[in-house]
N, C-alpha and C positions, 0 to 999 in steps of 0.2 A: 683614792678612788680611783681603780687600773683604768687608763684611757681606752674607749672601743678602738678595736684596729678597724681602719680600712683602708680597703686592696685599691690600689690603680694599674691592675692590671687591665689590658685590653679585654673586652667581650669577646667571651667566644662564638665562633660564626654557626649560625643554624647553619648551615651546609659544611659543618667538621666533618670528618670523616675517622674512623680508626683503621690502621693500614697494617697487611698484614697476611703472610704468608700467599699474597696475588691476590690479594680480596679486599673490598672497601666497606666496611660497615657504618651504616649512618646514625650518628650519633642521637640517644632518644634528650629527649629535655631537660635540661640541666640548670642550676641556677649561675653556673658561669657563662648561661650566653646574654645576661640581665649587665650591661655595662655597670663598672661604678662609676658614683654620682651621676646614675639614670637620670635624666628628665620623666617626668608624668610619661609624654610622650613616648617616649623610649621605652619605658617602661613597661608600657603597651601592647608597642610594636612584638618586643623581643616575647614578649609571655602571651601574645595570641598568635594562636594556629591558622589556618587554613581555612575558610569553611567549606563545602561540600556538597553538593546533592545527588542524591542517590533516587530513580523514579522505577517501582516494579509493580506491576501490570497482572493482574489474575483476569486473563479472558474471558473463562465462565462464570463470573461473579462469585458472589457471596449469595446464602440465600437472607433475605433481612431482617424478617426476627429474630435470628440469631446473631445476629449483628448490633443491631440497631437498637441504644438503649431508650425509653420511655421517656425517661428524664430529661432534660435539656440541663448547665448547668456542671458544677463539678459533684454535688452528689446523684450522678446515677448510679442506677443498681449496674454492676457488670453481669452482660449478656455472655452466654455460652462460648462465641467464640473473644470474645474478652476477657473472660477468664484468664485464657495461660496466658496474659498481658499485665499480671494483675502487681505481677513485681515490677513493672514502672509504669505503673496507674499514672503516678506524675513527670514522666516523660513523651505522653503521648494525648494524642485528639481524635475522640470520631467523630467525621462533618455528613452531617444531612443535608437534603434536600438542595442537591447539586446535578447541574449538567451542565456540559455544551450541549447550544444551542443549532437543531436545522441537521440533528444524528442519523436522519433514516436516509440510507443508503443504499446501496445492492442487494446486500440482507442482511440478516439479524445480527451479524458478526461484524461487518466491516465499520462499526463505530468506534473498533480499536485500531485502526489507520490512523486515527483523531485524537487520542487518548492525550497526549502529549503537543496537539496541535491546534484541534480546535474547528479545522478546514468544514467546511459544510457540507453535507451529500455525498456521503462517502463511499467512492466505485460508483459511483452513477456515470453517465457517460458526462464528460466534460473537466470532471473532475478534479484539480490537481491540488496537490496537498501542500502544505506552509510547511514554515521551517518548526521543528521540534522545540518546545523550551529549555533542552539541556543544550539542544545546539545553538541556539537565543546564548545564552549564557554562556554559556564557548566565545561566541566570535565578541559578547562585553569584557569579558574577566581576562582574553586568550591567557591561559594557565602556565605557568612554566614548572610542568612537567612532562615524565616520559609522553605520557599519550593525553590526548587533550578528554579522552571519555574513553570509556570500556563501555561497550555495546553488546549484551548476551541475552541468549535463550536458550531456557533450559533443554529445547530438544531441535529446532530450528536458526535458520541464516535471517527470515525477516526481525522486524524491530520495529522500536515505535521510535527512532528517530529519524527528523527527517531535514534535507537541507534548508537553504533558503531560495534553490530552485523544484522543492518539491519533492527530489531525489531520496528512497529510501538506500540509508548506511546498513549496510548487510553484520549481524552478528556474528556472534561467535557462542559456539555450543559444548566444543571440547575442554574438561577440567585442565587439561593435560596439559593442551596447547597453549590455554589463557597464564597459565602459572609459568610454561615457558617464555611467553613474551615476555611476565612483568620480571622474572626472574632467573632465568636458564643462562647460561654463561655459556658464549659463543669460543671457539677457539678461535687464535689472528686469521687464522686462514678467511672463516668465514665472514670476522666482522671484516676482513680484507677484500673480499665478495659481498657484502652485503653493502658496505660502497661506493661498489662501482657501479652493482643495481641502482643505487640511489640517484649518483649522478646521469646515468646513463639516463632515466626517466627524467630527471632534468634538464635534458639537452632535446629530448624526444619535444618533451613541453615547450623550450624555446622555438622549437623548429613549427611545431603548430599554431604556435601563437602570432608567429609573424608573418606564417598565409592567413591564417584567419583575419586577423589584421587586416591584408592586403582586400582580400576578400569582400569583407564587410562594405566599402563603399559604391563596392557593384552589385548590393544588395537593396530591397523595397523592405521600407518599412517595418513590415511582420518580421521577415526573412530579419533583419538587421535584431530585431527586439529579442528571437530565438537563439542567434550567435552568438550577442551579450551574454545572452544567459548563459552557455557554453562557454564564454570565455571564464566569467567569472568563476564556473567549477573549472578550468585550469588553476586558475590564480591560489582556489584553496586548495588546488590538489602541491602547485607549487611551493605554500607556503607550510604544509605538511609533512612534503617533501625534505626543504631546509631544516626544520626541525629536527625531524629524523636524521640526517645527518648529526646534526649537533649529539641527540644522545645514542646514535651508537659507539662515539671515542667514550662516553663517561659507563664505566662497571654501574651493572645491573645492583640492585640493596639486595643483599646478605640475610633471611629468614630462616628461623628455625622449623622449617618446615618442611615435610617428604615432597617429591611430587607426585601428585593424585594421579592414580589410575582412571580411565574414564568406567562411567558403571554402563553396559553394555544393554541390561534389559532396561528399555525403553520406559514398560511402568514400576519401574522402582521410581518415582517418580521422587518422591522425599527424603532419598538416599540423593538423588540429582542435587534437590535442592541445596539440602546441606552441603556439597560439594561448593555450588558457587557460593555459596553463603561466606563459605570458609576464604575462598578466594576476594571476595567484594571486601568483607573485612581487611583482608590485607594488603590488597591494594591503597586502599586510605590509609594504611596505616602507616606505608612507606610513604604515602605521598606518588606514588605511582601515578596517579591519578585523582581528579574530584570529580568529575561526575559522570555515571553510570548510570547505565538502562537495562533494562532485566525482563522479559517475558516469559514471565513463571507458569506454570501449571495447566491445565486444558488438554484434554485428549479423546478421540476415540475409541477407544480400548479402558478395558478394566484397570485401575491404579493398583500398586503391591500394597495394599492395606488391609488389614485385619478385620473380618467383616466385611467388607464392598465386594459383592460378586456381578456390579451391571458395571456395562460403559458410563463414564464419567459424565459423559457428551447431554447420553440417554439420560440420566440423573441428574442433571443440570435443570433438562424439560421437565419437569415432574410434572408437570399439570397437576399442583396443590396432593397426591397422592404419595399420603404417608408415609409406605415403606423406600418411596424412592427418597425421600427431603430426610430419614432417621439414617439409609448410607451414603447421600450427600454431606449429610453434616461429619460422616467420620468421616470423610477427605478434607472437609475446612478446618475443619476440628487441627487436624494434621498439620496444614499450609501456616494454620495461626502461631499453632507449637514451634512452629520454625521460624517464623514471622519472630515471637517473641524472644526465642535464643539467638538471632543475627540481634537485634539490640541489645542484648546483653554483650553479645560481643563489642561492640562498638561503643556499650558502656564499661566495658572490665579495661580499653583502654585509653593510657594518663595524655595527656599533652598541656602539659605546663599545668595548671591550676584550674584544667576542665578535662573532661572525656573527649573522645572522638567523638561519641553520639551529640555531645554537646556541641559542634559544632558539625553536624551532621543534618541537614534536612532532608525526614527518609518520608518516600509518599505511597503510603501501600494502598490500592486499590484497583477499582477496576472499570472498565467502560459499560459493563452493564448490569441497570441496577436491580430488573431481573430477569435474572435470562431464562424463567421460564416461557415468556415470553417477547423475549426478543428487547427488551424498555430501555433505551437508553438514558431512562428519565432517573431520578434519584438515584446517583449512582452511589457507593459504597465508595470512601477516601477516610484513610487512617494518617493522621501526619505526624512523625517521630522525630526528638529533637530541635537542634540548630538553634536551641535556648528561646524559643517559642515561649509562651506560656498557656502549661501542657496541665491536663489532667482533665480534661473536660469535653462533655459531649454540646458542640457547636449547632444546631440547626441555622442554617445560613437562609433557608430559604423553602416555602412550601413544596406541598407535596405537587409531581407531574407539570403542568403546566407555569407552578409557580416558581419554579426551582432559582437558587441561584446560578450565576454564571461560577463556571469550576474555573473561569481563568483570570478570572479577580482574585485567585487564591493565588496564582500562578506572578500575577503581577507581585504581591506582598513578598511572594517568593524570593523574587527577583531583589526588589528592597533589601529584602534581609542578607544577601549575598553583595549588595552593593554595587548593583543596578541600578540603577533610578528612573526607572521608566513608567513612562505612563500611561499606557496600554499591552495587551499582548495575545491577539487572536479578537476572539468575541468581549475581552472583558467589557467592562461597563463604569471601572473605576480603579482606585486603589484596592479596594478588598476588605478593608481594616473596619468598616461598617459592618459586610456579614461578618465577618473571624470573628476580630476583637481577640488575635491571637497573639497580636505585640501592643 
């Protein structure tokens, strides 16, 4: 009997690159990345890609009767909005009976400010937001990626991402600019200029920091607290600048994709969404980032969707009028078809013996449970991927005032990503009892 061949070659680095014609291309996951005579722990480390998180908020909500199944558990009948996702049935769960507490705010839509934070009474006098889930996870995990997070908006620069000091981080809405940030190759002169600007930024921050510390001892307690918050922001920016310096000197990944052109027609919402989804998938696939937030959909205009003749915002405030609900259904069905396509993109990328979707927790939903009534209770939440036990409709809590805490799910997501957090925001526990997804 012929003896088996045993290779004693060292394992190929997970960060190995192909070099040629002045470019570097990151290698896919290969068997050679597993060391010879690997221990069980080494084998697990070599074949386990990083975990990731995406949150997508649809600010005008979804019509509940077309989304939520009547049955709980795994044998639920697909609703009109879940029908487009039938090929991914085992990859997602729909959760009902959720909300954050005390979300009554300045107007019916301000609960969008706190969808990832759970801070109370958004927009009212004295309101200050708290850190969003994505930024909290980034603080705890310190991902070694070119961008700690991608913060995106289909048509504006406001976002769902907030710092620990309650500052809203700006979003990018131009697919062309996003592609350039991720994959654009700068000339040597441009890279040198970028390094100079980063060093100049650090120099300015060093001076500001020194002066602020001198000022600190002459201030009262309240002003000292404000100044401490400011200095924390300065330190966060310093950390980002230092990280940027490191990544400027590393070549960006090469991808087999054309530089996208921005869609100028803001009403062509589905085409814009599709571009964003493509870029999000590429960003994760190349490990350019592991955290993405995306403000999707919603406008005070007629979207470019066949059969829709009325303003989208007006349709969301349908007052139970059948014609309005019928047109609204066309819009929201189109959105769910794009969500299905996006899950398919992630599912089609293989990392070791898993898919990119298996390694990515996707949360899609809204801060409004009933947009027509501006209700922030009974919000729609769809969770896909991430290795959870999917294929079910989870009724987390009762209706209205009996809703379960949305933040309990956040704690469970944090645990899944390796952050052993006891609480987040308005959570009351780990969420296992409410959701049973793990």
